[in-house]
Kinemage of the C-alpha trace (Angstrom):
@kinemage 1
@onewidth
@group {chain A} dominant
@subgroup {mainchain}
@vectorlist {calphas} color= white
{ca met a 1} P 9.338 10.389 43.024
{ca asn a 2} L 10.716 7.683 40.770
{ca gln a 3} L 10.971 7.498 36.997
{ca phe a 4} L 11.828 4.288 35.207
{ca ser a 5} L 13.151 4.134 31.710
{ca ala a 6} L 11.448 2.913 28.598
{ca cys a 7} L 14.887 1.558 27.728
{ca ala a 8} L 16.913 0.495 30.766
{ca ala a 9} L 15.580 -1.992 33.273
{ca pro a 10} L 15.833 -1.247 36.997
{ca ala a 11} L 18.068 -3.524 39.003
{ca glu a 12} L 16.608 -6.675 40.487
{ca ser a 13} L 15.128 -6.117 43.914
{ca pro a 14} L 13.872 -8.624 46.461
{ca ala a 15} L 10.133 -9.006 46.755
{ca pro a 16} L 8.691 -6.903 49.575
{ca ala a 17} L 7.612 -8.612 52.741
{ca gly a 18} L 4.024 -7.405 52.503
{ca ala a 19} L 1.569 -6.626 49.735
{ca gly a 20} L -0.111 -3.581 51.264
{ca pro a 21} L -0.828 -1.512 54.365
{ca ala a 22} L -1.931 -3.101 57.611
{ca leu a 23} L -5.368 -1.464 57.764
{ca thr a 24} L -7.135 -1.597 54.404
{ca ala a 25} L -10.538 -1.669 52.812
{ca asp a 26} L -11.893 -4.936 51.431
{ca ala a 27} L -9.121 -6.751 49.535
{ca thr a 28} L -11.424 -7.517 46.600
{ca ala a 29} L -12.223 -3.847 46.111
{ca gln a 30} L -8.523 -3.025 46.238
{ca arg a 31} L -7.814 -5.052 43.095
{ca ala a 32} L -10.724 -3.739 41.047
{ca val a 33} L -9.615 -1.920 37.904
{ca gln a 34} L -11.638 0.628 35.964
{ca val a 35} L -10.988 0.117 32.252
{ca arg a 36} L -11.503 3.012 29.858
{ca gln a 37} L -11.332 2.765 26.074
{ca leu a 38} L -10.424 6.301 25.015
{ca gly a 39} L -9.943 5.782 21.278
{ca arg a 40} L -7.563 8.136 19.486
{ca met a 41} L -6.773 11.253 21.490
{ca pro a 42} L -4.044 13.905 21.571
{ca tyr a 43} L -1.075 13.024 23.740
{ca gln a 44} L -1.454 16.077 25.975
{ca ala a 45} L -5.085 15.249 26.731
{ca ala a 46} L -4.138 11.708 27.743
{ca trp a 47} L -1.267 12.975 29.890
{ca asp a 48} L -3.549 15.502 31.605
{ca leu a 49} L -6.048 12.733 32.366
{ca gln a 50} L -3.321 10.536 33.832
{ca glu a 51} L -2.088 13.359 36.056
{ca glu a 52} L -5.643 14.074 37.204
{ca leu a 53} L -6.262 10.432 38.147
{ca met a 54} L -2.895 10.138 39.875
{ca ala a 55} L -3.504 13.318 41.894
{ca ala a 56} L -6.883 12.019 43.057
{ca thr a 57} L -5.346 8.714 44.147
{ca leu a 58} L -2.495 10.424 45.992
{ca ala a 59} L -4.998 12.679 47.782
{ca leu a 60} L -6.983 9.636 48.906
{ca lys a 61} L -3.791 7.933 50.091
{ca ala a 62} L -3.038 10.996 52.209
{ca glu a 63} L -6.504 10.717 53.743
{ca asn a 64} L -5.901 7.021 54.373
{ca arg a 65} L -2.666 7.750 56.215
{ca ala a 66} L -4.598 10.034 58.526
{ca ala a 67} L -7.263 7.363 58.957
{ca glu a 68} L -4.613 4.750 59.754
{ca ala a 69} L -3.105 7.025 62.405
{ca ala a 70} L -6.551 7.370 63.937
{ca gly a 71} L -7.167 3.620 63.858
{ca gln a 72} L -9.912 3.984 61.262
{ca val a 73} L -10.577 1.824 58.207
{ca gln a 74} L -9.095 3.153 55.010
{ca arg a 75} L -10.997 3.572 51.749
{ca ala a 76} L -9.876 1.555 48.740
{ca thr a 77} L -7.839 3.579 46.287
{ca pro a 78} L -8.911 3.318 42.636
{ca asn a 79} L -6.989 1.608 39.849
{ca his a 80} L -7.302 2.523 36.184
{ca leu a 81} L -6.285 1.050 32.842
{ca leu a 82} L -6.533 3.605 30.032
{ca phe a 83} L -6.411 2.202 26.487
{ca cys a 84} L -5.848 4.632 23.629
{ca glu a 85} L -3.832 5.521 20.559
{ca his a 86} L -2.330 8.874 19.639
{ca pro a 87} L -1.790 11.023 16.580
{ca pro a 88} L 1.919 11.055 15.571
{ca thr a 89} L 3.820 12.094 18.700
{ca tyr a 90} L 7.401 11.951 19.936
{ca thr a 91} L 8.008 11.939 23.694
{ca leu a 92} L 11.304 12.508 25.495
{ca gly a 93} L 11.820 11.308 29.063
{ca lys a 94} L 13.600 13.196 31.808
{ca ser a 95} L 16.917 11.479 31.161
{ca gly a 96} L 16.618 11.624 27.368
{ca arg a 97} L 18.900 13.455 24.946
{ca pro a 98} L 17.204 16.022 22.680
{ca glu a 99} L 19.584 15.207 19.823
{ca his a 100} L 17.949 11.791 19.573
{ca leu a 101} L 15.072 13.584 17.834
{ca leu a 102} L 16.345 13.988 14.274
{ca leu a 103} L 13.662 16.473 13.174
{ca asp a 104} L 13.490 20.216 13.745
{ca glu a 105} L 10.208 22.082 14.190
{ca ala a 106} L 9.694 22.339 10.446
{ca gly a 107} L 10.358 18.619 10.068
{ca leu a 108} L 7.851 17.779 12.801
{ca ala a 109} L 5.228 19.910 11.093
{ca ala a 110} L 5.972 18.322 7.715
{ca his a 111} L 5.318 14.879 9.189
{ca gly a 112} L 2.249 15.993 11.155
{ca ala a 113} L 3.920 15.133 14.456
{ca thr a 114} L 4.150 16.813 17.848
{ca phe a 115} L 6.902 16.655 20.473
{ca his a 116} L 6.539 16.496 24.257
{ca arg a 117} L 9.068 16.469 27.095
{ca ile a 118} L 7.502 14.298 29.768
{ca asn a 119} L 8.108 13.154 33.330
{ca arg a 120} L 8.817 9.460 32.849
{ca gly a 121} L 12.316 8.075 32.788
{ca gly a 122} L 14.090 7.063 29.641
{ca asp a 123} L 14.874 8.554 26.272
{ca ile a 124} L 12.786 9.201 23.168
{ca thr a 125} L 10.000 7.109 21.672
{ca phe a 126} L 7.181 7.438 19.152
{ca his a 127} L 3.413 7.115 19.526
{ca gly a 128} L 1.073 7.078 16.578
{ca pro a 129} L -1.955 5.569 14.857
{ca gly a 130} L -2.006 1.798 14.883
{ca gln a 131} L -0.113 1.620 18.168
{ca leu a 132} L -1.963 0.279 21.202
{ca val a 133} L -1.085 2.410 24.233
{ca val a 134} L -1.993 1.405 27.777
{ca tyr a 135} L -1.640 3.740 30.748
{ca pro a 136} L -2.095 1.896 34.063
{ca ile a 137} L -2.788 4.335 36.900
{ca leu a 138} L -2.464 1.814 39.704
{ca asp a 139} L -1.835 1.954 43.417
{ca leu a 140} L 0.748 -0.800 43.659
{ca glu a 141} L 0.038 -1.124 47.369
{ca asn a 142} L -3.219 -2.724 46.215
{ca phe a 143} L -1.207 -5.360 44.363
{ca arg a 144} L 2.492 -5.600 45.195
{ca pro a 145} L 4.667 -2.567 45.997
{ca asp a 146} L 7.617 -3.603 43.852
{ca ile a 147} L 8.422 -1.627 40.700
{ca his a 148} L 10.548 -4.423 39.253
{ca trp a 149} L 7.666 -6.893 39.611
{ca tyr a 150} L 5.320 -4.336 38.031
{ca leu a 151} L 7.481 -3.784 34.937
{ca arg a 152} L 7.974 -7.508 34.491
{ca ala a 153} L 4.188 -8.055 34.820
{ca leu a 154} L 3.515 -5.528 32.046
{ca glu a 155} L 6.138 -7.154 29.845
{ca glu a 156} L 4.804 -10.646 30.495
{ca ala a 157} L 1.259 -9.567 29.576
{ca val a 158} L 2.562 -8.360 26.203
{ca ile a 159} L 4.697 -11.490 25.717
{ca gln a 160} L 1.684 -13.739 26.273
{ca thr a 161} L -0.513 -11.600 24.005
{ca leu a 162} L 2.032 -11.912 21.201
{ca ala a 163} L 2.205 -15.680 21.786
{ca glu a 164} L -1.468 -15.823 20.805
{ca tyr a 165} L -0.306 -14.660 17.365
{ca gly a 166} L 2.413 -17.275 17.181
{ca leu a 167} L 5.267 -14.892 18.001
{ca ser a 168} L 8.021 -15.814 20.444
{ca ala a 169} L 8.758 -12.586 22.313
{ca gly a 170} L 10.929 -11.980 25.338
{ca arg a 171} L 13.278 -9.679 27.225
{ca ile a 172} L 16.835 -8.530 26.666
{ca ala a 173} L 18.984 -8.231 29.772
{ca gly a 174} L 19.459 -4.630 30.893
{ca leu a 175} L 16.629 -3.307 28.729
{ca thr a 176} L 12.916 -2.963 29.355
{ca gly a 177} L 10.285 -3.558 26.743
{ca val a 178} L 9.394 -6.611 24.712
{ca trp a 179} L 11.541 -7.900 21.880
{ca leu a 180} L 11.586 -10.418 19.054
{ca asp a 181} L 14.839 -12.272 18.330
{ca trp a 182} L 15.590 -11.591 21.971
{ca glu a 183} L 17.709 -14.646 22.694
{ca pro a 184} L 21.460 -14.054 23.295
{ca gly a 185} L 23.265 -14.081 19.968
{ca ala a 186} L 20.092 -13.670 17.883
{ca pro a 187} L 20.944 -11.878 14.622
{ca asn a 188} L 18.193 -9.253 14.489
{ca pro a 189} L 16.688 -8.173 17.836
{ca arg a 190} L 13.589 -6.048 17.222
{ca lys a 191} L 11.584 -4.056 19.760
{ca ile a 192} L 7.842 -4.405 19.424
{ca cys a 193} L 6.710 -2.826 22.698
{ca ala a 194} L 8.189 0.051 24.711
{ca leu a 195} L 7.673 0.652 28.436
{ca gly a 196} L 8.253 3.761 30.508
{ca val a 197} L 6.722 4.576 33.868
{ca arg a 198} L 6.773 7.032 36.715
{ca cys a 199} L 5.848 6.075 40.268
{ca ser a 200} L 4.974 8.295 43.237
{ca arg a 201} L 4.013 6.791 46.609
{ca trp a 202} L 3.466 3.543 44.686
{ca val a 203} L 0.999 5.148 42.251
{ca thr a 204} L 1.998 4.553 38.644
{ca leu a 205} L 1.880 6.824 35.603
{ca his a 206} L 2.622 6.295 31.892
{ca gly a 207} L 2.838 2.705 30.684
{ca leu a 208} L 3.344 0.664 27.512
{ca ala a 209} L 3.081 1.118 23.755
{ca leu a 210} L 2.608 -1.975 21.581
{ca asn a 211} L 3.241 -1.561 17.866
{ca val a 212} L 0.330 -3.239 16.099
{ca asn a 213} L -0.125 -1.497 12.727
{ca thr a 214} L 2.212 1.404 13.460
{ca asp a 215} L 3.842 3.247 10.550
{ca leu a 216} L 7.426 2.303 11.398
{ca arg a 217} L 8.870 5.017 9.152
{ca tyr a 218} L 8.323 7.479 12.000
{ca phe a 219} L 11.044 5.669 13.962
{ca asp a 220} L 13.524 6.663 11.244
{ca tyr a 221} L 13.453 10.216 12.620
{ca ile a 222} L 14.625 9.305 16.130
{ca val a 223} L 17.194 7.143 17.868
{ca pro a 224} L 14.555 4.972 19.614
{ca cys a 225} L 15.250 4.863 23.339
{ca gly a 226} L 18.726 6.124 22.483
{ca ile a 227} L 19.585 2.656 21.108
{ca ala a 228} L 21.118 2.949 17.657
{ca asp a 229} L 21.963 -0.707 16.976
{ca lys a 230} L 18.550 -2.401 17.335
{ca ala a 231} L 15.476 -2.317 15.117
{ca val a 232} L 11.797 -1.618 15.783
{ca thr a 233} L 8.971 -3.786 14.492
{ca ser a 234} L 5.203 -4.210 14.683
{ca leu a 235} L 2.649 -7.002 14.752
{ca gln a 236} L 1.697 -6.123 11.179
{ca ala a 237} L 5.304 -6.268 9.990
{ca glu a 238} L 5.845 -9.665 11.607
{ca leu a 239} L 2.584 -11.274 10.429
{ca gly a 240} L 2.437 -9.654 7.006
{ca arg a 241} L -1.095 -8.386 7.567
{ca ala a 242} L -2.916 -5.656 9.406
{ca val a 243} L -4.371 -6.672 12.761
{ca pro a 244} L -7.377 -4.725 14.127
{ca leu a 245} L -6.644 -2.915 17.376
{ca ala a 246} L -10.119 -3.985 18.468
{ca glu a 247} L -8.886 -7.591 18.260
{ca val a 248} L -5.635 -7.078 20.150
{ca arg a 249} L -7.055 -4.843 22.870
{ca pro a 250} L -9.227 -7.413 24.726
{ca arg a 251} L -6.472 -10.011 24.504
{ca leu a 252} L -3.972 -7.644 26.085
{ca leu a 253} L -6.525 -6.579 28.701
{ca thr a 254} L -7.113 -10.207 29.702
{ca gln a 255} L -3.384 -10.777 30.057
{ca leu a 256} L -2.851 -7.585 32.065
{ca leu a 257} L -5.626 -8.421 34.500
{ca gly a 258} L -4.235 -11.922 34.922
{ca lys a 259} L -0.636 -10.867 35.490
{ca leu a 260} L -1.692 -8.189 37.989
{ca ala a 261} L -4.224 -10.499 39.701
{ca ala a 262} L -6.777 -7.751 39.098
{ca tyr a 263} L -10.345 -7.784 37.823
{ca glu a 264} L -12.693 -5.489 35.958
{ca pro a 265} L -16.039 -5.153 37.790
{ca ala a 266} L -17.852 -3.613 34.786
{ca leu a 267} L -17.056 -1.908 31.516
{ca ser a 268} L -16.827 1.832 32.184
{ca ser a 269} L -16.786 3.018 28.572
{ca ala a 270} L -16.281 1.771 25.056
{ca ser a 271} L -14.832 3.308 21.939
{ca ala a 272} L -14.253 1.553 18.657
{ca ser a 273} L -11.174 2.232 16.581
């Protein structure tokens, strides 16, 4: 079981020799992605759904291993992209430090926020209204079993989405996520998108959180990702205007599908927000 930080990037690794198992179902079906627009939902409910989808995929992979041993064709494992936003929520990864949450229980209640210890890597981050959250539950053996490639693909999808709004975003060496003023020596590096994932048998959990119209004051009550010397920003703060999530969502979806070389066979659900 692997967890990867929302803050620290994994070391570079060479690309794997192959992109999947020897005996597979149709390659087109392997790269199909079911997209679900979940609207605003409590963090725990979204986490439970992710765990349920991951468990189902892992069970099917176990069946496929038995089929492979028997020389039988394997069934394609599903891939999911869950789009949602959350009520005010702080999450702390397995390697995070509790003191990076600067509120006690009374303070959380006063700000209408909840707190969850979760099973991704990394430290503490915030989720809330106006933030576009994407949870890819993917079998990377359907795409490319390389966690470094996967994280960079997620980042690049966000970078290209922000470019559509005239923003030059990029990466900072040693850190995951997407940043503005990211170039070496830039005076004010600002994080606009956090990433944190877990991976088991190449099935992914958790994902990315892009600040669109997020109330950035909530970040004042944490040390975001345990990084005290860098700021947090949002699309609204950078453009000087609110941007509808319904406008950003399809742009980010298009970029994600392109960077993953995936496709959406049909809309599975829709929810306006």
